[in-house]
C-alpha positions in Angstrom: 99.7 72.7 68.1 99.4 75.5 70.9 101.0 74.9 74.1 98.8 74.5 77.2 99.3 76.8 80.0 97.7 76.2 83.6 97.7 79.3 85.8 97.4 79.0 89.6 96.5 81.7 91.9 94.9 82.5 95.3 92.3 85.4 95.5 92.7 87.8 98.2 90.0 88.5 100.8 89.5 91.8 99.2 89.6 92.2 95.4 92.8 94.1 94.7 95.1 95.0 91.8 96.8 91.6 91.6 93.5 89.9 91.3 92.8 92.0 88.2 96.3 91.4 86.9 95.6 87.6 87.1 92.3 87.8 85.2 94.0 90.0 82.6 96.9 87.6 82.3 94.5 84.8 81.4 93.0 86.9 78.7 96.3 87.9 77.3 97.7 84.3 77.2 94.5 82.9 75.6 95.1 84.7 72.4 98.3 82.6 71.8 97.9 79.5 74.1 95.4 77.1 75.3 94.7 78.4 78.9 93.1 77.0 81.9 93.4 78.0 85.6 93.2 76.9 89.2 92.1 79.6 91.6 91.8 79.3 95.4 89.9 81.6 97.5 91.2 83.2 100.7 87.7 84.6 101.6 86.3 81.0 102.1 86.0 79.6 105.6 89.1 78.2 107.0 89.2 74.5 106.9 91.0 71.6 108.6 93.4 71.3 105.6 94.2 75.0 105.9 95.2 74.6 109.6 97.4 71.8 108.6 98.9 74.0 105.8 99.7 76.8 108.5 101.6 74.2 110.4 103.5 72.3 107.7 103.1 74.7 104.7 101.4 71.9 102.6 97.7 72.2 101.9 96.5 68.5 101.1 93.1 69.8 99.8 94.8 72.4 97.4 97.2 69.8 96.3 94.3 67.3 95.4 92.5 69.9 93.4 95.8 70.8 91.4 96.7 67.1 90.7 93.0 66.7 89.3 93.4 69.7 87.2 96.8 68.6 85.9 95.5 65.1 84.9 92.3 66.6 83.2 94.3 69.5 81.4 97.7 68.0 80.8 99.5 71.5 80.8 102.8 72.1 79.2 103.7 74.8 81.5 102.3 75.9 85.0 102.2 79.5 85.9 101.9 80.3 89.4 101.0 83.7 90.9 99.9 84.3 94.6 100.3 81.2 96.9 99.4 82.6 100.4 97.7 81.0 102.0 95.2 78.8 100.3 97.3 77.3 97.5 100.0 76.6 100.0 103.7 76.1 99.0 103.2 72.3 98.7 102.1 73.0 95.3 105.6 73.5 94.0 106.6 70.0 95.2 103.4 68.6 93.6 104.2 70.3 90.3 107.8 69.1 90.4 106.7 65.5 90.7 104.8 65.9 87.7 107.9 67.2 85.8 106.1 70.2 84.4 108.1 73.5 84.0 107.2 76.1 86.5 106.9 79.9 85.8 106.4 82.0 89.0 105.3 85.6 88.9 106.2 87.8 91.8 103.8 90.9 92.0 105.3 92.8 94.9 108.2 92.6 97.5 106.3 91.4 100.6 107.8 88.0 100.4 110.9 89.3 101.8 109.1 91.0 104.8 108.3 87.5 106.2 111.9 86.4 106.1 112.8 87.0 109.7 111.3 86.7 113.3 112.7 90.0 114.3 111.5 93.5 113.6 115.2 94.8 113.3 116.0 92.5 110.4 112.7 93.2 108.7 113.3 96.9 108.8 117.0 96.7 107.7 117.8 100.0 109.6 115.0 101.9 107.9 112.1 103.9 109.7 109.6 101.7 108.1 109.5 99.0 105.4 109.1 100.3 101.9 107.9 96.8 100.7 104.9 96.5 103.1 104.6 99.7 105.1 105.6 97.9 108.4 106.9 100.3 111.1 106.9 98.1 114.3 110.5 99.3 115.2 109.4 99.3 118.8 108.5 95.6 118.7 111.1 92.9 119.1 109.0 90.4 117.1 108.3 90.9 113.4 104.6 91.5 113.9 103.8 91.4 110.3 100.1 91.2 111.1 99.8 93.8 113.7 96.6 92.2 115.1 98.1 88.9 115.8 101.5 87.4 116.9 100.5 83.8 116.1 99.3 84.7 112.6 102.7 86.7 112.0 104.7 83.6 113.1 102.7 81.3 110.7 103.5 83.8 107.8 107.0 84.1 108.6 107.5 80.3 108.6 105.7 80.5 105.2 107.9 83.5 104.0 111.2 81.5 104.9 110.1 78.5 103.0 109.1 80.6 100.0 112.5 82.1 99.6 114.1 78.7 99.8 111.8 77.7 97.0 113.1 80.6 95.0 116.7 79.8 95.5 116.6 76.0 95.4 113.7 75.0 93.0 114.1 74.8 89.2 111.8 77.3 87.9 111.7 80.7 86.1 110.7 83.8 88.1 108.9 86.6 86.3 109.0 90.1 87.6 107.8 93.4 86.2 110.7 95.6 86.5 114.4 95.7 86.4 114.3 97.2 89.8 112.5 93.8 91.1 115.2 91.9 89.2 118.0 93.6 90.9 116.2 93.2 94.3 116.0 89.4 93.8 119.5 89.3 92.7 120.7 91.1 95.9 118.9 88.3 97.8 121.0 85.7 96.1 118.6 84.4 93.6 120.5 83.2 90.5 120.3 85.6 87.6 119.4 83.0 84.9 116.2 82.3 86.9 114.9 85.9 86.7 113.0 87.5 83.8 111.3 90.8 83.2 107.8 90.8 81.8 105.2 93.6 82.4 101.8 92.8 83.4 99.3 93.2 80.3 96.7 95.9 80.9 93.3 95.7 78.8 91.3 98.9 78.9 88.2 99.7 76.6 89.5 102.8 75.1 87.2 104.5 72.7 88.8 106.1 69.7 87.0 109.4 70.2 88.1 109.7 73.8 91.0 112.3 74.1 92.9 113.9 76.9 91.3 117.1 78.3 94.0 119.3 79.9 91.1 121.6 81.1 89.6 118.9 83.3 88.8 120.5 86.8 90.1 117.7 88.8 93.2 115.5 89.7 92.8 111.9 91.1 94.4 109.7 93.5 93.0 106.0 93.5 94.4 103.4 95.9 94.7 102.4 99.6 94.2 105.2 102.0 97.1 104.6 104.4 100.2 106.0 105.7 102.5 104.1 103.7 100.7 105.2 100.5 101.5 108.8 101.5 98.0 110.2 101.3 98.2 112.7 104.0 101.5 114.1 102.7 99.8 114.4 99.3 96.9 116.4 100.7 99.1 118.8 102.8 101.0 119.5 99.7 97.9 119.8 97.6 96.8 122.6 100.1 99.9 124.6 99.6 99.9 124.4 95.7 98.3 127.0 93.4 95.4 124.9 92.3 92.5 126.2 94.2 90.7 125.9 90.7 91.1 122.2 90.7 89.6 119.4 92.9 91.7 116.6 94.3 89.5 113.5 94.1 90.8 110.6 96.6 89.3 107.1 95.7 89.7 104.2 98.0 89.4 103.0 101.5 91.9 102.0 104.2 92.9 102.6 107.8 93.3 106.4 107.4 90.1 107.0 105.4 87.8 108.2 108.2 90.7 110.1 109.8 91.8 112.0 106.9 88.1 112.6 105.6 87.2 114.2 109.1 90.5 116.1 109.3 90.6 117.7 105.8 87.1 119.1 105.1 88.2 121.3 102.3 86.2 122.7 99.4 88.7 121.3 96.6 89.3 117.8 98.3 86.7 115.1 97.7 86.9 111.6 99.4 84.8 109.4 97.2 85.6 106.0 99.0 85.6 102.7 97.2 84.1 102.8 93.7 83.7 100.0 91.0 86.6 99.6 88.6 84.7 100.9 85.6 83.8 104.2 87.5 87.5 104.6 88.6 88.6 104.2 84.9 86.1 106.9 83.9 87.5 109.2 86.4 91.1 108.5 85.4 90.2 108.9 81.7 88.6 112.4 82.2 91.1 113.9 84.8 93.7 116.3 84.3 96.3 114.2 86.1 96.5 111.3 88.3 98.8 111.5 91.4 100.6 109.2 93.9 102.9 110.0 96.8 103.4 106.4 97.6 106.4 105.6 100.0 106.3 101.9 98.7 108.2 99.9 96.0 105.5 99.3 93.6 105.7 96.1 91.3 103.9 97.6 88.4 101.9 100.7 89.2 98.5 100.0 87.7 97.1 103.6 88.4 99.8 105.1 86.4 99.8 102.6 83.6 96.0 102.9 83.1 96.4 106.7 83.1 99.1 106.7 80.3 97.0 104.3 78.3 94.4 107.2 78.2 97.1 109.8 77.7 96.7 111.3 81.2 99.9 112.5 82.8 100.8 111.3 86.3 102.7 112.9 89.2 104.6 110.3 91.0 107.7 109.9 93.3 110.9 108.9 91.5 111.3 105.6 93.6 111.7 102.0 92.9 110.5 100.6 89.5 107.9 103.4 88.8 110.3 105.3 86.7 110.7 102.4 84.3 107.2 103.2 83.0 108.0 106.6 81.7 110.7 108.3 79.6 113.9 109.2 81.4 113.3 113.0 81.0 109.6 113.0 82.3 108.9 116.2 83.9 106.2 115.4 86.2 108.0 113.0 88.5 109.1 114.3 91.8 111.9 113.3 94.3 110.9 111.2 96.8 109.9 112.8 100.1 110.6 116.1 98.6 107.1 117.7 99.0 108.4 121.1 97.8 109.2 119.4 94.6 105.9 117.6 94.5 104.2 121.2 95.0 106.2 122.5 92.0 104.8 119.5 90.0 101.1 120.4 91.0 101.9 123.9 89.8 102.7 122.6 86.3 99.2 121.5 86.0 98.4 125.0 84.6 100.7 124.6 81.8 98.3 123.4 79.1 100.8 123.0 76.3 103.1 121.0 78.6 100.2 118.8 79.6 99.2 118.2 76.0 102.8 117.3 74.9 103.1 115.1 77.9 100.0 113.4 77.2 101.2 112.4 73.8 104.6 111.1 75.2 103.1 109.0 78.0 100.6 107.3 75.6 103.2 106.5 72.9 105.6 105.2 75.5 103.1 102.9 77.4 101.5 101.6 74.2 104.8 100.6 72.9 106.0 99.1 76.3 102.7 97.2 77.0 101.8 96.4 73.4 100.4 92.7 73.2 103.1 92.0 70.4 106.0 93.1 72.7 104.7 91.3 75.7 104.0 88.0 73.7 107.4 88.2 72.2 109.0 88.5 75.7 106.9 85.6 77.1 107.9 83.5 74.2 111.7 84.2 74.8 111.2 83.2 78.5 109.4 80.0 77.5 112.0 79.0 75.0 114.9 79.3 77.6 115.9 75.8 78.5 115.9 74.6 82.1 119.3 73.3 83.4 
């Protein structure tokens, strides 16, 4: 008899990569397990139970929904994803009372950004935070939400309790990279709790679609913000030897209007937010994807999707991104070294190198993210006994 897995998640107000990962996780697990899910929604109107949750970190309404689903579905495992804010941290105690094993997937590093009331401790002597992009070094208070001190204080209380749960609850923590694992180890999380399991990625890839090294454009897709390094990317692109290529920038964010107005250049296009299928089509037909992010990324979805299509990526050697490519990958650049980034842009004229790189990235990612490999990893994690 197949095991039953209940997945729990909270949707963001704006659909993002982690929401895509959650839906694909359901599809991935459904091929080997009986799967159901509870998904809360942060875009819904705030209710009295949510206000109670902000104060006490327990959401009675969310707990009631979860208990009802547990009784109905009777799961063998509960697999928790995003909990802020609608799900609430009280779900962990609720699950523990039911004596059901807990898996917790941590998609990013932001949980550690809400572990202090003071900016200095948040930044840890850095100019800005590589986990969330925070640069409020002139503030005394850790104003995680720049528009609200009260909201920031609420999420800090939440973050402090979240880390206590990571340390003290009996659960298995799933991360996507060894870099993430080491980060958690440095926070004092027990090694036996932490397991690496990459996100599955499903793309409808037609057999006839092949990489085109003669494509006339390169694409960046993601948030248009300072911490994503988009302006540094544009400046470097202007200085490269690629006047025959167009840089297409997909996405929105706080810097979108500013950059679009400032860089009205013939071979740079700002396309704004596009449907996911349109973005995939642009990736598939590009000469390369590129990012100059200054952030630690959990699992870089743009780069993984590109590799599945055999499209090379130019990216900074930083955080866990390097784990999704061969060690000798030629198109990565040293973080913050924009002369090196320019050199990588100039490689885009080398058709033979592009063709060989296309074969290499496709082979590497298909092995790393194959359903067989990921199911084997998940099974091994499941079989590890709790103390």
